[in-house]
SELOMAR-593696 format. One record per residue: x, y, z of N, C-alpha, C in turn; residue in one letter; chain; residue number from 1. Coordinates in nm, 4 decimals, padded with zeros to 6 digits. Layout:
BEGIN
REC       n.X       n.Y       n.Z      ca.X      ca.Y      ca.Z       c.X       c.Y       c.Z  rest  kette   nr
REC         X         Y         Z         X         Y         Z         X         Y         Z     A      A  NUM
...
END
This chain:
BEGIN
REC       n.X       n.Y       n.Z      ca.X      ca.Y      ca.Z       c.X       c.Y       c.Z  rest  kette   nr
REC   00.7232   17.1282   06.5329   00.6440   17.2198   06.6146   00.4996   17.2193   06.5643     M      A    1
REC   00.4072   17.2254   06.6521   00.2652   17.2226   06.6196   00.2104   17.3642   06.6095     T      A    2
REC   00.1235   17.3884   06.5100   00.0672   17.5215   06.4891  -00.0503   17.5502   06.5823     A      A    3
REC  -00.1043   17.4467   06.6452  -00.2170   17.4632   06.7378  -00.3370   17.5299   06.6716     K      A    4
REC  -00.3789   17.4721   06.5587  -00.4976   17.5209   06.4887  -00.6193   17.4753   06.5680     V      A    5
REC  -00.7079   17.5678   06.6041  -00.8266   17.5304   06.6820  -00.9132   17.4274   06.6090     P      A    6
REC  -00.9620   17.3273   06.6801  -01.0462   17.2244   06.6184  -01.1657   17.2808   06.5422     P      A    7
REC  -01.2193   17.3928   06.5873  -01.3380   17.4504   06.5242  -01.3118   17.5016   06.3823     S      A    8
REC  -01.1868   17.5262   06.3441  -01.1576   17.5763   06.2088  -01.0834   17.4756   06.1214     V      A    9
REC  -01.0418   17.3639   06.1752  -00.9630   17.2659   06.0985  -01.0337   17.2159   05.9735     R      A   10
REC  -01.1621   17.1917   05.9813  -01.2353   17.1362   05.8671  -01.2507   17.2352   05.7523     A      A   11
REC  -01.2387   17.3637   05.7794  -01.2591   17.4646   05.6754  -01.1313   17.5341   05.6320     T      A   12
REC  -01.0198   17.5002   05.6915  -00.8930   17.5670   05.6637  -00.8202   17.4987   05.5479     L      A   13
REC  -00.7810   17.5752   05.4436  -00.7041   17.5135   05.3356  -00.5614   17.4870   05.3828     P      A   14
REC  -00.5004   17.3812   05.3319  -00.3603   17.3531   05.3629  -00.2886   17.3139   05.2341     I      A   15
REC  -00.1601   17.3413   05.2285  -00.0768   17.3018   05.1156   00.0147   17.1906   05.1646     L      A   16
REC   00.0083   17.0751   05.0964   00.0853   16.9570   05.1389   00.1733   16.9056   05.0265     C      A   17
REC   00.2795   16.8355   05.0637   00.3624   16.7623   04.9701   00.2987   16.6243   04.9545     D      A   18
REC   00.2489   16.5949   04.8362   00.1781   16.4688   04.8138   00.2704   16.3490   04.8350     V      A   19
REC   00.3954   16.3613   04.7968   00.4895   16.2493   04.8077   00.5199   16.2114   04.9522     A      A   20
REC   00.5319   16.3119   05.0397   00.5716   16.2847   05.1781   00.4588   16.2993   05.2788     T      A   21
REC   00.3529   16.3701   05.2401   00.2441   16.3968   05.3336   00.2732   16.5132   05.4266     G      A   22
REC   00.3885   16.5778   05.4083   00.4261   16.6907   05.4943   00.3351   16.8105   05.4679     E      A   23
REC   00.2859   16.8726   05.5741   00.2100   16.9967   05.5621   00.3115   17.1085   05.5420     V      A   24
REC   00.2990   17.1807   05.4285   00.3941   17.2855   05.3948   00.3487   17.4239   05.4388     L      A   25
REC   00.2179   17.4467   05.4324   00.1679   17.5803   05.4648   00.0250   17.5713   05.5150     W      A   26
REC  -00.0016   17.6388   05.6233  -00.1363   17.6566   05.6764  -00.1580   17.8082   05.6795     V      A   27
REC  -00.2349   17.8627   05.5825  -00.2531   18.0072   05.5731  -00.2995   18.0693   05.7047     P      A   28
REC  -00.2294   18.1731   05.7441  -00.2629   18.2431   05.8670  -00.2017   18.1824   05.9919     G      A   29
REC  -00.1345   18.0675   05.9762  -00.0764   18.0007   06.0921   00.0738   17.9800   06.0783     Y      A   30
REC   00.1156   17.9049   05.9768   00.2566   17.8687   05.9713   00.2966   17.8172   05.8337     R      A   31
REC   00.4260   17.8366   05.8020   00.4864   17.7755   05.6845   00.5959   17.6818   05.7339     I      A   32
REC   00.6120   17.5685   05.6682   00.7125   17.4702   05.7100   00.8532   17.5269   05.6926     A      A   33
REC   00.9386   17.5003   05.7865   01.0777   17.5454   05.7821   01.1464   17.4960   05.6542     Q      A   34
REC   01.1103   17.3772   05.6089   01.1743   17.3165   05.4918   01.1457   17.3905   05.3611     S      A   35
REC   01.0404   17.4730   05.3577   01.0061   17.5463   05.2351   01.0047   17.6977   05.2544     V      A   36
REC   01.0465   17.7448   05.3695   01.0495   17.8885   05.3953   01.1523   17.9562   05.3048     A      A   37
REC   01.1192   18.0722   05.2522   01.2101   18.1491   05.1674   01.3168   18.2117   05.2573     V      A   38
REC   01.4429   18.1877   05.2229   01.5534   18.2343   05.3062   01.5950   18.3776   05.2769     E      A   39
REC   01.5774   18.4235   05.1522   01.6148   18.5604   05.1175   01.5323   18.6061   04.9978     S      A   40
REC   01.5389   18.7357   04.9686   01.4626   18.7896   04.8558   01.5095   18.7335   04.7216     R      A   41
REC   01.6328   18.6845   04.7149   01.6846   18.6304   04.5891   01.6641   18.4793   04.5763     S      A   42
REC   01.6089   18.4157   04.6795   01.5826   18.2717   04.6741   01.4653   18.2428   04.5814     S      A   43
REC   01.4704   18.1299   04.5091   01.3559   18.0932   04.4260   01.2323   18.0671   04.5135     P      A   44
REC   01.1174   18.1058   04.4661   00.9959   18.0871   04.5460   00.8732   18.0827   04.4563     S      A   45
REC   00.7625   18.0404   04.5155   00.6312   18.0395   04.4518   00.5428   18.1371   04.5288     W      A   46
REC   00.4462   18.1933   04.4609   00.3496   18.2803   04.5275   00.2117   18.2201   04.5062     R      A   47
REC   00.1400   18.2003   04.6175   00.0048   18.1460   04.6144  -00.0915   18.2523   04.6649     F      A   48
REC  -00.2025   18.2674   04.5976  -00.3061   18.3597   04.6408  -00.4347   18.2815   04.6616     T      A   49
REC  -00.4920   18.2924   04.7790  -00.6192   18.2272   04.8073  -00.7315   18.3274   04.7915     L      A   50
REC  -00.8311   18.2884   04.7151  -00.9477   18.3749   04.6974  -01.0699   18.2981   04.7431     R      A   51
REC  -01.1545   18.3664   04.8159  -01.2703   18.2957   04.8682  -01.3998   18.3550   04.8345     G      A   52
END
Protein backbone atom coordinates (compact mmCIF):
# COMPACT_ATOMS: atom_id res chain seq x y z
CA UNK A 1 0.00 0.00 0.00
CA UNK A 2 1.26 3.48 -0.83
CA UNK A 3 1.32 6.24 1.80
CA UNK A 4 0.72 8.97 -0.82
CA UNK A 5 3.29 11.40 0.58
CA UNK A 6 2.90 14.71 -1.28
CA UNK A 7 5.81 15.45 -3.64
CA UNK A 8 6.31 18.85 -1.99
CA UNK A 9 7.41 17.24 1.32
CA UNK A 10 9.27 14.11 0.12
CA UNK A 11 12.69 15.78 0.02
CA UNK A 12 12.45 16.98 3.62
CA UNK A 13 10.71 14.01 5.25
CA UNK A 14 12.86 11.62 7.33
CA UNK A 15 12.33 7.91 6.70
CA UNK A 16 13.51 4.77 8.48
CA UNK A 17 14.65 2.00 6.11
CA UNK A 18 16.03 -1.51 6.32
CA UNK A 19 19.46 -1.18 4.71
CA UNK A 20 19.62 -4.87 3.78
CA UNK A 21 16.31 -4.96 1.89
CA UNK A 22 15.65 -1.32 1.05
CA UNK A 23 12.20 -1.62 2.62
CA UNK A 24 10.76 1.62 4.02
CA UNK A 25 9.83 0.80 7.62
CA UNK A 26 8.48 4.10 8.90
CA UNK A 27 7.50 7.47 7.48
CA UNK A 28 6.79 9.73 10.49
CA UNK A 29 3.30 11.14 10.39
CA UNK A 30 2.25 8.83 7.56
CA UNK A 31 2.73 5.11 8.06
CA UNK A 32 4.64 2.25 9.66
CA UNK A 33 5.32 -0.95 7.71
CA UNK A 34 3.09 -3.89 8.60
CA UNK A 35 6.22 -6.06 8.93
CA UNK A 36 7.52 -4.01 11.90
CA UNK A 37 4.28 -2.87 13.54
CA UNK A 38 4.05 -3.66 17.26
CA UNK A 39 1.34 -6.27 17.77
CA UNK A 40 0.79 -5.85 21.52
CA UNK A 41 2.08 -3.95 24.55
CA UNK A 42 4.21 -6.96 25.52
CA UNK A 43 5.86 -7.29 22.09
CA UNK A 44 9.52 -6.25 21.82
CA UNK A 45 9.88 -2.82 20.25
CA UNK A 46 12.12 0.19 19.70
CA UNK A 47 11.21 3.79 20.41
CA UNK A 48 12.47 6.55 18.12
CA UNK A 49 12.19 10.24 18.88
CA UNK A 50 12.72 12.83 16.16
CA UNK A 51 13.90 16.24 17.25
CA UNK A 52 14.14 19.12 14.89
